[in-house]
C-alpha positions in Angstrom: 113.1 82.2 110.2 112.0 78.8 109.0 113.2 75.5 110.0 114.8 74.2 107.2 114.4 70.9 106.1 116.6 68.0 107.7 117.1 64.5 106.5 117.6 61.5 109.1 119.9 58.9 108.4 117.9 56.3 106.5 117.7 52.7 107.3 120.7 51.7 104.5 122.9 54.2 106.1 122.0 52.8 109.3 123.1 48.9 108.6 126.7 50.7 107.1 127.8 52.9 109.5 126.5 52.5 112.7 128.3 50.6 114.7 128.0 48.6 118.5 130.6 49.8 121.1 130.4 47.7 124.2 131.8 49.4 127.5 133.1 47.3 130.2 134.1 47.3 133.8 136.2 44.6 136.6 132.5 43.4 137.7 131.1 42.6 134.1 128.8 45.3 134.4 128.0 46.4 130.6 126.7 49.2 128.4 126.5 49.4 125.2 126.7 52.5 123.2 125.7 53.0 119.3 126.8 56.1 117.4 123.5 56.3 115.9 122.0 59.0 117.8 124.8 58.3 120.4 122.1 55.9 122.0 122.7 53.9 125.0 121.0 50.7 124.1 122.1 48.1 126.7 123.0 48.0 130.5 123.7 45.1 131.7 123.8 45.2 135.8 123.8 42.6 139.1 120.8 42.3 140.8 121.7 41.3 144.9 122.9 37.7 144.2 125.6 38.9 141.0 122.7 37.8 138.4 123.3 40.0 135.3 120.1 42.0 133.8 119.5 44.0 131.4 117.9 47.1 132.8 117.5 49.4 129.6 115.3 49.6 126.9 116.0 49.1 123.6 116.5 47.9 120.3 119.4 45.4 118.5 120.5 47.7 116.1 119.8 51.0 114.5 117.6 50.3 111.6 115.4 48.6 114.4 115.1 52.2 116.0 114.4 53.6 112.8 111.9 51.5 111.4 110.1 50.6 114.9 106.2 51.4 115.1 106.9 53.7 117.6 109.8 56.0 118.5 109.8 57.0 121.9 113.4 57.9 122.2 114.4 54.8 123.9 117.9 55.5 125.3 118.5 58.0 123.2 121.0 61.7 123.9 118.4 64.6 123.4 119.0 67.4 121.8 119.5 70.2 120.5 117.1 71.3 123.2 115.6 68.3 125.4 112.1 68.7 126.4 109.3 71.0 125.2 109.0 74.8 123.8 105.8 75.9 123.5 104.8 76.3 120.2 108.2 75.7 118.6 109.2 79.5 118.6 111.5 81.3 120.7 113.4 85.2 120.0 117.2 85.6 120.3 118.6 88.7 119.5 115.8 90.4 118.6 115.4 87.5 116.0 112.4 85.0 115.9 112.9 81.2 115.0 111.1 78.7 114.4 111.6 75.2 114.8 109.6 71.7 114.0 105.7 71.1 115.7 106.7 67.6 116.3 104.4 66.9 119.5 101.0 68.5 119.5 101.0 72.1 119.3 104.8 72.1 120.4 108.3 71.1 119.6 109.7 68.5 121.5 112.9 67.1 121.9 115.4 68.9 119.0 112.6 68.1 116.2 111.7 65.8 113.4 115.3 65.2 113.3 117.2 65.7 116.8 120.4 64.3 117.8 118.8 60.9 118.3 118.5 60.6 114.1 122.0 61.2 113.3 125.5 59.8 112.9 128.1 60.8 115.4 131.6 60.8 115.0 133.6 58.2 117.5 136.9 60.5 118.8 138.2 58.0 121.1 137.1 54.1 122.0 138.5 52.0 124.8 136.8 49.5 126.7 135.4 51.7 129.6 134.8 55.2 127.8 133.6 56.0 124.5 133.9 60.2 123.2 131.3 60.8 120.2 130.8 64.6 119.0 128.4 66.0 116.1 128.2 68.9 114.4 124.5 70.4 114.4 124.9 73.1 111.3 123.7 77.1 111.7 119.6 77.0 111.4 119.0 72.7 111.7 115.8 72.1 113.2 115.7 76.2 112.5 118.6 76.6 116.0 120.9 79.5 114.9 124.7 78.9 115.2 127.0 76.5 114.5 127.3 73.3 117.4 129.8 71.3 118.2 128.4 68.9 120.8 130.6 65.7 122.3 129.6 63.3 124.5 131.4 61.0 126.8 130.3 57.9 128.4 132.3 56.0 131.5 131.6 52.8 133.0 133.9 52.9 136.1 134.5 50.3 138.2 132.3 51.6 141.0 129.4 50.7 138.7 128.7 53.8 137.7 128.0 55.2 133.8 129.0 58.4 133.7 127.3 61.1 130.9 129.7 64.8 130.2 128.3 66.6 127.6 130.9 69.6 126.4 129.3 72.2 123.7 130.4 75.0 121.7 129.1 77.9 119.2 129.9 80.3 116.8 126.1 82.1 117.4 124.0 82.3 120.6 121.6 79.4 120.7 120.0 77.4 123.4 121.1 74.0 124.4 119.6 71.5 126.8 121.2 67.8 126.4 119.8 64.8 128.1 120.2 61.5 128.3 116.8 59.1 127.6 117.3 55.6 129.1 114.2 54.3 129.7 115.0 51.8 132.6 113.4 48.8 134.4 115.1 47.2 137.1 113.2 43.8 137.0 114.8 43.9 133.3 113.8 45.1 130.5 110.3 43.9 128.7 109.7 42.1 132.9 106.2 44.6 133.1 106.0 47.8 134.3 107.9 49.8 136.7 104.7 50.6 139.3 106.5 48.7 142.0 110.1 50.5 141.7 110.3 52.9 144.7 111.7 56.7 143.8 112.6 58.9 145.7 113.5 62.6 144.2 115.8 65.3 146.1 112.7 68.0 145.0 110.8 69.6 147.2 109.4 72.0 143.8 108.4 71.0 140.4 106.9 72.8 137.8 103.8 72.7 136.5 102.2 71.9 133.7 99.8 73.5 131.1 97.1 71.3 129.0 100.1 71.1 126.3 102.2 70.2 128.9 104.1 73.4 129.0 106.1 75.2 131.7 103.5 77.6 133.5 106.1 79.6 134.5 105.7 79.0 138.5 107.5 76.9 140.7 105.3 74.6 143.0 105.3 72.9 146.2 105.3 68.8 145.9 103.9 68.9 149.4 100.8 67.8 149.9 100.4 66.5 146.1 100.9 63.2 144.7 104.1 64.6 143.2 106.0 64.7 146.1 108.9 62.2 146.4 110.6 63.8 148.9 110.2 60.2 150.3 110.6 57.1 149.0 107.1 55.7 147.0 106.3 53.5 144.5 105.7 54.8 141.7 102.2 53.3 141.4 101.3 54.4 144.4 99.6 58.0 143.6 100.3 58.0 139.8 96.3 57.1 139.1 95.7 59.9 141.7 92.4 62.2 141.1 95.1 64.8 140.5 94.9 67.8 137.7 98.2 68.1 136.4 98.7 63.7 136.6 95.6 63.8 134.6 97.2 66.4 132.0 100.4 64.1 131.9 98.6 60.7 131.6 100.8 60.5 135.0 104.1 61.4 135.9 105.8 63.6 133.0 106.8 66.5 135.0 109.8 69.0 135.7 111.3 68.5 139.4 113.2 72.0 140.9 116.1 69.8 142.3 117.3 71.5 146.0 119.8 73.4 145.2 120.3 77.3 143.6 118.8 77.0 140.2 122.0 78.8 138.9 124.3 76.0 140.9 126.9 73.7 138.9 127.7 71.1 141.3 127.3 68.0 141.1 123.8 67.2 143.1 121.2 64.2 143.9 118.8 63.9 141.8 116.5 60.1 142.4 117.5 57.3 143.8 115.4 54.3 142.3 114.9 50.7 144.4 113.1 47.2 142.3 112.8 45.5 145.7 112.7 42.1 143.9 115.9 42.3 142.2 117.7 44.7 145.2 118.7 46.6 141.5 119.1 50.3 142.9 119.9 53.3 140.9 121.3 56.6 142.3 121.2 59.6 139.6 123.2 62.6 140.3 123.4 65.2 138.4 125.0 69.0 138.0 121.5 70.2 136.0 119.1 72.2 137.7 116.1 69.8 137.2 115.3 66.4 136.0 112.2 65.0 134.1 110.6 62.4 135.5 108.8 60.1 132.8 106.7 57.1 133.3 106.3 55.7 130.0 102.8 56.9 130.2 102.5 56.3 126.4 104.4 53.2 125.8 101.0 51.1 124.3 102.8 47.6 124.2 103.0 47.6 120.5 106.8 48.4 120.6 109.0 45.1 120.4 112.3 45.1 122.2 115.4 43.3 121.8 114.5 40.7 123.2 111.5 40.2 121.6 109.4 41.4 124.3 106.6 44.2 124.3 107.1 47.4 126.0 104.0 47.5 128.3 102.3 51.1 128.8 104.5 52.4 132.0 107.0 49.1 131.0 110.3 51.7 131.8 110.8 55.1 133.4 113.2 58.2 132.4 115.1 60.7 134.6 115.9 63.3 132.3 118.6 65.4 134.2 117.4 69.4 131.9 117.0 72.5 132.5 113.7 73.8 132.3 111.2 72.8 129.4 110.4 76.0 127.6 113.6 77.7 129.2 113.9 80.2 125.8 110.5 81.5 126.5 110.7 81.4 130.0 112.9 84.0 131.3 112.4 83.7 135.3 114.0 80.2 134.0 117.9 79.5 134.5 118.8 80.0 130.9 119.6 77.7 128.7 121.7 80.1 126.4 125.2 79.6 125.4 127.0 82.0 123.7 130.2 82.3 121.4 133.2 82.4 123.5 131.5 80.1 126.3 131.4 76.1 126.8 128.2 74.4 127.6 129.3 71.4 130.3 127.0 68.9 132.0 127.6 65.8 134.0 125.3 62.8 134.9 126.0 60.1 137.1 124.1 56.8 136.9 125.2 55.0 139.5 123.8 51.5 139.9 124.5 49.1 143.4 122.2 46.2 144.7 121.1 45.3 148.5 
């Protein structure tokens, strides 16, 4: 089966229909979301002195997301399947499905028109929460089944942003939703993130081949530059003479969280600390993995919402997820959602300072 053509939202349609929704809590923290792509455009959170700063890379409005010179999924909700599917092909129920090839020889982040490039319906909104929905129709971007998706963003008074995904389908289909915010805890546009200190709660990762597709094995991080089991700066090992880092141009790998690969309890995934501001980000998730990406392909051409350029490695992503290429990897946790079942996933981004 060949993927039908999908049409992205035009700049004119976005200007008419896209809106910004601000979530606030009692501590004056703010999160701004747009119904275009269910994108998180801004996160204002205090530093150790109580000064608010925007720690999320992004644009001011939907038109800027559409017309930007580069489109690295800033703040995006990624789907129907986040990350890569090898050669844009998978088989399910005895049928082969062909997807868009939009990343080298592979399919990435839902295809040409993924969930980040459509208008979502606002189901409900209040000062601290917004729920959005989207119907992904049968064979949209090549995926089988009509998939009903909702995402709820909730800002708590404890300065946590909780992301809850729910999905149902009328045909078996792969689903792997994630959030693609680029963080810079020193403030968006304030240089690179190489001095951020990172801990990943993962003793293993999924090594990649030359096309950035997992080889299928789970490899220990011990004695390698990919060992973040103890906190270290992003910059310490990012340029190490290591085959995995050379293939990804830095860190862009899936870490296997220290839990059963099919376990669904909320588990610590990562802790990130920025020493100049004291900001601390703690990420927990029900997912089995997290893609840690260090903005290796940001080039300095992209102009952000405050007029600052986004430098190479000017942001990092913690994309909680099932493993890349899971539809083609029988030993990985399954991403297949069956009719009658409900996909549920939760990730919590907790902000503090010290």
